[in-house]
Structures are given as structure tokens and as C-alpha cells.
C-alpha positions, 0 to 999 in steps of 0.5 A, a space after each residue: 082724922 076728918 080733913 084730908 087732901 090728896 096729891 097726885 101725879 097729873 102724868 098718870 091719867 089713872 091716878 085721877 080715877 083713884 083720887 076720885 075713888 079716895 075722895 068719895 070714900 071719905 065723903 061717904 063717912 063724913 070726912 072732908 077731902 080736896 084734890 090738889 091742883 098739880 102744876 109745875 112752878 119752877 119760879 124760884 129755880 126749884 121744881 114744886 107741883 103743889 101750892 101749899 097755900 091752898 092746902 085747907 088750914 085744918 088739913 090733918 093728913 096728905 094722901 099721895 098717889 104715885 110712885 116714889 118720885 112723887 112721894 119725894 116731891 111731895 115731901 119737898 113741897 110739904 116740908 114746912 106744913 107739918 102734915 103727915 103723908 101717906 103714900 099710895 103706890 099707883 107708879 112702878 116703884 114704890 119703896 116709900 109708898 106704903 100702901 098698894 092701890 088695891 089696899 087703899 080702902 082698908 088704909 083709909 079706914 085705918 085712918 078714920 079709926 086712927 089706927 096708924 103710926 107716924 114714921 118721921 124721916 130726916 131731910 137734907 137742906 142746902 143753905 149756900 145757894 138758897 138761903 131763905 127759910 121758906 120752901 119755895 125758895 129753900 133746896 130740901 131733899 128727902 133722898 140725897 143730893 149730888 155733886 157730879 161732873 159736867 161731861 168730860 173724862 176728867 175726875 173732880 176733887 171735893 174737899 168734905 168739911 164737917 162742922 168747919 173741920 177738913 175730914 177727907 178729900 175726894 178725887 171722884 166722878 162725884 159725891 153723894 150726900 144720902 139720908 136714911 130714906 135715900 141710902 137705898 138709892 143712889 148711895 147703894 148703887 154707888 157701894 154705900 151703906 143701907 141705913 135703917 129709916 129712923 136713923 138720925 144720920 146722913 152718909 157721904 159716898 163717893 162716886 167711882 173714886 180714883 182710890 182704893 181707901 176712899 169709902 163711905 162716911 156716916 155723919 150725925 145728921 145734925 152736923 153741918 157739911 160743907 163741900 168744896 170743889 177743887 
């Protein structure tokens, strides 16, 4: 790899020190590197922090500095860029960020030597409210999407359709649809199963279901899921 871009969490001042170190390390080895501007854009109703139009055309890898939240946001921002992402953990939670900050030089050297493996992860896409194809006006999730009640003590009813066929009705506080990446988050806390990262599947898990026999549904990732709130 010869060309890189760095995405960092601007809320953490120390990240810019790491970003400068990464850029200088790569430039000293004859590589090209740019630090992307980090600014919030909610013009389309969806949060974005990286303007993908400013990523150099020849970029071969995005290096993300931060915790899991920064990594998830970067994956959403770059969903249509076809760029591999290397996560460097400078936050407090680093399940998704593969590299610890003190090991960043070794990781960069392996990238330079093309000594790496690309792991592909599936994402969820919401197609009812946000209908357009581009990442700026489409709603994607690397981890999960959640339907939940808005205050009060009453339960909500959610009908789950799979490829236009009704598969279950949940009376619960809400419903989680999680990818394998997100299965270790809210899904796990709600009693759902943990999925291996490269599994081509999604899991639907109720939040505090008002029934003893309502459990998670494990589905093929190619299936279309429709939720109807009653």
C-alpha cells in the first residue's frame, strides 16, 4: 500500500498527536498520507463526520483513530468507497479496533509490506425512510438498528415480516436487528446470541419481551426484514 487517509475523533485531543505520528511515519517511508477533516454534517438527517468526496482518488486504506464508536461511524461514512479500514484504539472501548496505540508502528509496517488480511463485514440498510442509494441520504448500520418505545410504561407491538411473510409478533419494549459485528453489543445484553464476525446472517432480538417463548431469530443476511409497529 502506498496511499493512506487518516480519520480521527476530534473530541480527543491526543488523537491528533497519534495522527501526526502516523502521517510522519508513512511519509518517511515514501508513502502518501492525508488527515481528513472531522466535522459533523446532519443535513440529510443522518450523521456524517467525514466528507468522502475529499478522500484522494488513489487512497488504498483508511486508518481510523478512536474507539468503537469512531470505527462504526467511519464504516458508515465510507460504505460506498470500497476502502479497507484499519482501526487503532485510542479510546476506552476497542472491540472493533484491531490495533492498540502502542503497536501502531508495527501495524503500519505490515501494511507497507502488504502483510495483512482483509476481513469483510456485512451492514444493515434502512430502505423505508431513506430511499436514495448514496451514503449521504441512506441509513446504514455496522452494528444494529433498534425499534424502541418513546417513554411511558406501555409495551409496543412489532410484527416481523421476512421476505413479505409474517414470521412473528413481539410485545416488548422494543426490537433489535443486529449484524454479527453488533451481536456483542445491545443484542448480547438483551439475551441474544453472539455470532462469529464473518457469518452472513442477522439476528432479531426482542427487548424485554412480555412472553416466555419469544426468543431471537437468526436470519440469512440476504433476507429482507420488514417491521410493522402496531
